[in-house]
C-alpha positions in Angstrom: 0.0 0.0 0.0 2.6 2.6 1.0 4.8 1.6 -2.0 2.4 3.5 -4.1 3.0 6.8 -2.1 5.8 8.7 -3.9 7.1 10.6 -0.9 6.7 7.8 1.7 9.8 7.4 4.0 10.4 5.6 7.3 12.8 7.2 9.8 16.2 5.7 10.3 16.5 3.2 13.2 18.8 5.5 15.1 16.2 8.4 14.8 13.5 6.1 16.1 15.5 4.9 19.1 16.6 8.4 20.0 13.0 9.8 19.7 11.7 6.9 21.8 14.3 7.6 24.5 13.3 11.3 24.5 9.7 10.3 25.0 10.6 7.9 27.7 12.5 10.6 29.6 9.5 13.0 29.2 7.1 10.4 30.6 7.4 11.9 34.1 5.3 14.8 35.4 8.2 16.3 37.4 10.4 16.4 34.3 7.7 18.0 32.3 7.3 20.7 35.0 11.0 21.2 35.2 11.4 21.5 31.5 8.5 23.9 31.2 10.0 26.1 33.9 13.3 26.1 32.1 11.7 27.2 28.9 10.7 30.4 30.8 14.3 31.0 31.7 17.4 29.8 33.5 17.0 28.4 37.0 18.6 26.7 39.9 17.8 23.3 41.3 16.3 24.9 44.5 14.0 27.1 42.4 13.0 24.3 40.1 12.2 22.0 43.1 9.9 24.7 44.5 8.1 25.2 41.1 7.8 21.4 40.5 6.7 20.6 44.1 9.5 18.1 44.4 12.6 17.5 46.6 15.8 19.2 45.4 17.6 15.9 45.3 14.9 14.4 43.1 15.0 17.4 40.8 18.8 17.2 40.6 18.5 13.5 39.5 15.9 14.4 36.9 18.1 17.2 35.6 21.1 14.8 35.3 19.1 12.5 33.1 17.6 15.4 31.0 21.1 16.8 30.6 22.5 13.4 29.4 19.7 13.3 26.8 20.6 16.8 25.6 17.3 18.3 26.7 18.8 20.7 29.2 22.2 22.4 29.7 23.9 23.7 32.8 26.0 26.7 33.5 28.3 26.7 36.5 28.6 29.9 38.5 30.8 29.4 41.6 29.3 26.5 43.5 25.9 26.8 41.8 24.7 25.3 38.5 22.0 27.2 36.6 20.0 25.1 34.1 18.2 26.1 30.9 16.4 24.2 28.1 18.8 23.0 25.5 17.1 24.6 22.5 13.9 25.6 20.8 13.2 22.0 19.8 12.4 21.3 23.5 9.9 24.1 23.5 8.2 22.7 20.4 8.1 19.2 21.8 6.6 20.2 25.1 4.2 22.7 23.6 2.8 20.1 21.2 2.5 17.5 24.0 0.7 19.9 26.3 -1.5 21.1 23.5 -2.4 17.5 22.7 -3.1 16.8 26.3 -5.3 19.8 26.6 -7.4 18.8 23.6 -7.7 15.2 24.7 -8.7 16.3 28.2 -11.4 18.7 26.8 -12.5 16.3 24.0 -11.6 18.9 21.4 -10.7 18.0 17.9 -7.0 18.5 16.9 -5.8 21.6 15.1 -5.8 19.8 11.7 -9.5 19.1 11.8 -10.4 22.8 12.2 -11.9 24.4 9.1 -10.6 27.7 8.1 
C-alpha cells in the first residue's frame, strides 16, 4: 500500500530509538514541569524544586538525566549550577505534548481538523 506513495519514507533506526528515548524521559510529570519552567528562563535546582513541588535531590537527579539526553544544559557559577532548556526543539516538543493533552482532556478536535 505505501509503496504507491511517492514521498513515503520511514525514519532511520537511530532516529526512532533516540526519539523513543526522548519520549521515555519525558514520561514523568516532574520532568515536564522542570522543562516547562526552564523554557521560561534559566533556573537553579532549588527554584525548580519549588516550582515542581519536588525535593531538590529528586530534581537534581531528573536534571542529570535530562542533561545526558541533551534536553537541558547547565552553566556553573561558583558553586551553583544554573539550568536552561537546550534549544527551541524542546519548547516545540513540550508545547505540542501539552496542546495535545489539553485537547484530549477537553474532548476537542485536533488543530488539523479545524476548518478555516
